Structures are given as structure tokens and as C-alpha cells.
C-alpha positions, -999 to +999 in steps of 0.1 A: -249+232-654-251+213-621-285+203-609-299+184-579-333+169-572-354+188-548-389+184-536-416+207-547-444+200-522-472+195-547-505+192-529-522+161-541-552+140-530-544+107-513-555+089-545-530+106-568-498+092-554-466+105-538-451+140-540-429+148-570-394+160-569-379+184-595-344+191-609-332+226-598-298+244-603-276+234-574-263+269-568-298+282-561-307+256-534-290+271-504-302+306-513-338+295-515-336+274-484-322+303-463-338+333-479-371+317-490-366+328-527-382+308-554-362+285-577-371+274-612-371+237-620-360+224-654-397+219-663-405+255-655-422+250-621-413+277-595-413+271-558-393+278-526-370+250-514-385+233-484-367+199-483-343+176-502-353+145-520-345+111-506-330+083-528-357+066-547-382+094-545-404+100-576-390+126-600-410+149-622-412+132-657-407+165-675-376+174-654-361+139-659-367+140-697-349+174-699-320+163-677-316+130-695-315+148-729-284+167-718-264+134-719-245+141-687 
């Protein structure tokens, strides 16, 4: 399964740190961005795609753990 890191705009207080990005099935990204449909991240979070992650952006620890366990 191909995945890509996408941002889920989590609303956080200024004290809690930066926005988190989630791993999502690559084939669902364009559909969500164009149609506004929701995607499901590896960790189970659901959200519409609003923007892509930039290199070095913080990644959801649950998504990263799941992705790393695949050994790809």
C-alpha cells in the first residue's frame, strides 16, 4: 500500500506545539483534495485533505509507528 504524509489541521492552543501530519493512502489524496471527501489516516483519524506536508514537518506518532512496522 502506498502512503503519503498529509496534514490534518488539528486545532491546538499556541502552547501545545505545531500541527501534526498523518499518513494517508496516496490514491485517496487527489480525490479528497478535489471532491472534499474524507480520508482515513493509518491511526484512524478522518479528515478532508487541505494541504500537503513539507519536509521536516511533525508526523503523528501513531501513524509513524504503524507505517514503520510495515518494514517498507
